[in-house]
C-alpha positions in Angstrom: 0.0 0.0 0.0 1.6 3.2 -1.1 1.2 6.5 0.6 0.7 9.9 -1.0 1.0 13.5 0.3 -2.7 14.0 -0.1 -4.9 13.9 3.1 -7.8 11.6 3.6 -11.1 13.4 3.8 -14.8 12.9 4.1 -16.8 13.9 1.0 -20.5 14.5 0.6 -22.2 14.4 -2.8 -24.1 17.6 -3.5 -26.6 15.7 -5.6 -27.5 12.6 -3.6 -26.2 13.2 -0.1 -24.0 10.1 -0.1 -20.9 10.3 2.1 -17.6 8.8 1.1 -14.1 8.6 2.5 -11.0 9.1 0.4 -8.1 11.2 -0.6 -8.4 14.9 -1.4 -7.6 16.3 -4.8 -10.1 14.2 -6.7 -11.7 15.6 -9.8 -15.2 14.7 -8.7 -17.9 17.3 -8.1 -18.2 16.2 -4.5 -18.4 18.9 -1.8 -16.0 18.3 1.0 -17.4 18.4 4.5 -15.2 18.6 7.6 -15.5 15.6 9.9 -17.3 16.2 13.2 -15.1 13.7 15.1 -11.8 14.0 16.8 -8.9 12.6 14.8 -7.7 9.4 16.5 -4.2 8.6 17.7 -2.7 5.2 16.8 -2.9 3.9 20.3 -6.6 4.7 20.4 -7.2 2.9 17.1 -5.2 -0.1 18.2 -7.2 -0.3 21.5 -10.7 0.4 20.2 -10.6 -1.4 16.9 -8.2 -4.3 17.6 -8.4 -4.6 21.4 -4.7 -4.0 21.8 -3.9 -2.6 25.2 -1.1 -0.4 26.3 0.7 -3.5 27.6 0.1 -5.2 24.2 1.7 -2.2 22.5 4.7 -2.4 24.8 5.1 -6.1 24.1 5.0 -5.4 20.3 7.5 -2.6 20.5 9.9 -4.8 22.6 9.6 -7.7 20.1 10.1 -5.4 17.1 13.4 -4.2 18.7 14.5 -7.5 20.2 13.3 -9.9 17.5 12.0 -12.8 19.5 11.2 -13.7 23.1 9.4 -16.1 25.4 6.6 -15.0 27.7 8.9 -15.4 30.7 11.6 -13.3 29.2 9.1 -10.6 28.3 7.6 -10.7 31.7 11.0 -10.2 33.3 12.1 -7.5 30.9 8.9 -5.5 31.1 8.3 -6.2 34.8 4.9 -7.6 34.3 3.1 -10.7 35.6 3.7 -13.7 33.4 0.0 -14.4 33.1 -0.7 -10.9 31.8 2.1 -11.2 29.2 0.7 -14.7 28.2 -2.8 -13.3 27.7 -1.5 -10.4 25.6 0.8 -12.7 23.5 -2.2 -15.0 22.8 -4.3 -12.0 21.7 -1.5 -10.5 19.5 -1.0 -13.9 17.9 -4.7 -14.4 17.3 -5.0 -11.1 15.4 -1.9 -11.8 13.4 0.7 -9.4 14.7 2.9 -12.0 16.2 3.9 -15.5 15.3 4.4 -18.3 17.8 6.6 -21.4 17.5 8.0 -24.0 19.8 11.6 -24.2 20.9 12.8 -27.5 22.4 14.6 -27.2 25.7 17.8 -29.2 26.3 16.4 -30.4 29.6 13.2 -31.7 27.9 10.0 -30.0 27.0 9.5 -26.9 25.0 8.8 -23.2 25.4 6.8 -20.9 23.0 8.9 -18.2 21.3 7.1 -15.2 19.9 8.4 -13.1 16.9 6.9 -10.0 15.2 5.3 -10.4 11.8 6.9 -8.2 9.1 5.8 -4.6 9.4 4.3 -4.4 5.9 2.3 -7.5 6.5 1.1 -6.0 9.8 0.1 -2.8 8.0 -1.9 -4.8 5.5 -3.6 -6.9 8.1 -4.5 -3.8 10.2 -5.8 -2.0 7.1 -8.1 -4.9 6.2 -9.2 -5.2 9.8 -9.9 -1.5 10.0 -12.0 -1.6 6.8 -14.0 -4.5 8.1 -14.5 -2.7 11.4 -15.5 0.5 9.6 -18.0 -1.4 7.4 -19.7 -2.9 10.5 -19.7 0.5 12.3 -21.4 2.1 9.3 -24.0 -0.6 9.4 -24.7 0.2 13.0 -25.1 3.9 12.2 -27.4 3.1 9.4 -29.5 0.9 11.8 -29.7 3.8 14.2 -30.9 6.1 11.4 -33.6 3.6 10.3 -34.7 3.2 14.0 -34.8 7.0 14.4 -37.0 7.4 11.3 -39.3 4.6 12.4 -39.6 6.2 15.9 -40.3 9.6 14.5 -43.0 8.1 12.2 -44.7 6.5 15.3 -44.3 9.6 17.4 -47.0 12.2 17.9 -45.9 15.3 16.0 -47.4 17.5 18.7 -45.4 15.7 21.4 -42.0 17.6 21.6 -40.7 15.2 24.3 -40.8 12.2 22.0 -38.1 13.7 19.8 -35.8 14.9 22.7 -34.1 11.5 22.7 -32.6 12.3 19.3 -31.9 16.1 19.4 -31.0 18.4 22.3 -33.4 21.2 22.8 
């Protein structure tokens, strides 16, 4: 995925009212509307969309710098409880940011070793995940809009209290 120097913006069509998200500088006749939401920070997106906690971010950064580690080594280095680290490692592996393999121990048995996935692969996985999350979020908003219209249709037009749940007065 390449990057450009153009900013991503929200666009609203003057003709049909449809809203889209894309890069500025297009040749369309869409009217640009400023977003009414606060721009997110990476840590907020990782937490809210992918369920990655601050501890999970610390673990990822450590592994990106160190290359590989076991849960015990991570717990010691980051001064965290081993069970906390293990939970985070399982989640980070489940969402595809880390890989897990077994290392045989000389005294018998094995230990799991965690390594970071290639940065470009992580970027692609997070992008796909974010698009899927955004699609679901848009459906939720559309459901709210349908419910609001249905509630307004049922409401008594003379009853101003019935619409107070949708708009501040």
